[in-house]
N, C-alpha and C positions, 0 to 999 in steps of 0.2 A: 182600348184607347189608338185612334188612327193616331200614327204621327206622319206631317206633313213632308212633302217632299225635300223643303228647304232646312227642315229639322233632321233628316237622316243627312243630308249631305252634309251639314255641320259636323254629325256626328262622326262620319265617315275620313273629312277631311279635318283632323285634327293639328293642334299644331306642331305637332313632331312630325305628321304626315307632309305635312303641306312645305315643310320647312325639308323635309327628305325628298322632295317631289323637287324642289328649288336648285337643290342641289344636282341633282342627278339632269338637270335639264340646263344647268351651267355646265357640266362637263361634257354634256353632248356637242352643245355648241362650240364648244373649247376643240374639239373633236378636229385635227386638221381637215380630214374628208367634208364633213358635215360643214365648216366655215366656210371651204373655197368653194364649195356649190352653191352657197347663200350667196357669196360675196363675186360670182361669175357674175352677175347680172343685177344692175344697177334696183331694178325695181324687188329683186330677191334681197338683196342689201338690205334699202331702205323697209322695204313693206312687211318682210319676212323675218332677216333676223334684228332689225329694233324692236319691235313688237315680242318676240320670245326673249330676247335679254331680258327685257321688261319685267314680262311676265314671270321669269326667274328670280328677278331679283324683285317681284312682289308677293313671291311663294316665300322666299326666302324671310322676309320681314314679316309674314303671316309666323312662323316659326320663332319667333323671338319671345322671350319670357317676360310675361309682366310688368316685372319692375324695371326691363328693359327698353319696354314701351312707354312706363310712366316718365323715364327721364327722358326719351325722347320729347315726348310731348310737353314737356317743361320749357323748351325753344319754339315749336310748332302749335303757337296758339291759334285756334282755329287752321290751322292748317297749311295756313299762308306761307311759313315758311318751304316747306315741304313742293309745295306746287309751282314755290317762283325758282327751285332748285330744276324742278323736272322740266320745267320751260326752260331754263336756262341749257339746261344739256341740248332737250330737242334742238332749241334753235343753234344753237353750236354745229350739232351734229348734220342738219341737212345742208349745211355750206359748202359746196360742190369740190372747194380745195380740201374740204376734210377727209374727204370720201377717199381721193388720191392720196392723200398722205396716211390713210388708214392702212390703203393697200402695199406701200411702201414701205413703210416705218412700221416695224414691230413694238416698238414704245409707243407710238399713235395708236394702233390698234388694240392694244391690250389697255391704252385710259379707254378709248370710246369704248369697251367692254365694259369694262370697271365702270363711268360714268351711265350706261345706260342700265346696268345694275343696280345702282346708287337709286337713279330715277326711278326704276320702277318701286323701289323700294320706299323710297319717299311719297310717291303716288298714292301708296295702298295704304300707308300711313296717314295719310294728308287728307285723303278724299270724304269721308263719312265726317272728320270734324271741321269739314269746311262749310258745309253747309250748303242751300243751295245757290246765294248770292254769290257766293265768293267760285263755287263750283262751276256757275254762269259765267263769272267774269273770267275764268283760266278757259274753259273751254273757246269761248267768244276769240279771245285772244288769241290761242293755239290753231281753232282751226280756221280761221283767214288766215294766219302765216302759211298752215298747211295748204290752201287752195291759191294763196298768190305766190307762192314757190312751186305750186303744181303748174299754173299758168306759165310759171317763168321756162318750166322745164320742159313747158307742151310746145310752145312758141319759139323759143328760141332757134334761130338759125345756125346757131354753132355748140360745137361740144362744149358743156360746162365743165366733164370731168373727162379727162383723157383717158382713164381707164376703161371708158366704156362706148357705144357707139350710140350715133344720134338719135335711131329708132329707137333703142333700150331708155335711152333720156326724156323719150315724148312717149313713151309707155307708162313709165315713172309720174311723170307731168299729168296724166288722165287718171290714174289710179289715186294719186293724192287729192287732187280735184274731187273726183268722184265720192272718194272717202271719207274726206272733210264735213261733202254738202249732205251725205247718209248718217253722219254724227251729231250734226248737226240738227235734223229732222228728227232722228232719234230721239235726242236729250230735250227737244220741243214737246215731242211726244209723252216723254215720261213724265216732264212739270206738270205737263197737260193734264196727265192720268193721275199723279199724285197730287193735285189742288182739287178734281173732280173726289176724289177722294175722302180726301180732308171735309170738305165742302157737305159730303154724306153724313160721315160719320158726324159733324157739327151736327148738322137736322134730327138725323136719328139720334141724339145725347138730348136734344131741344123740343123732342116729341116726345120723351121719357115718361111717364107718368111719374110724379113722387111719389113714394110710400108713404101713406098716414101714418104718424104719430104710433108706436105701439102703446099700450094701456098701461096705467100706472099700476104695478100689482099691489 
């Protein structure tokens, strides 16, 4: 019997392996040399460091024990609580003043990293329970916000972050706008593919001939 590649991937990335990978990635991102390189550019700060910290949080959440997941699910009905938490964290951390403070104050830097780890874990634990409707609402709000902030960064004639140059700010704005548009397009394609597959499965089930009842013995 041939095992599909998603099944092989699931077998390889057990909860323990995911937790270990999340811990290693978190330690790597906390390494001063790596963090300084990522934060030296406004583009790398937001487009690389933020997603990597969220990925580490998601991997750590994947290593949680089933009973811990069950306790979290009690307050995270339909994934709404977790998605609200992740959205609030990202909204606050996109404020230019927060980027400046994170570079100047170690306490704000630690809070930023911890919040992104928490946001990644919340997103991991909330995405599947949310379903298409809640997922679409969350993505619609977040991607519109990302595109709007990207346009602000790209078109502003003033430096919004004192720690970064104007051309770096414009580059970040272009990336935020482009990534938001690409994610929106990817989401629409994914939903369309899912709907087509569901209709195909429904049609296949409707066209399956019924088996005649077994003869009485």
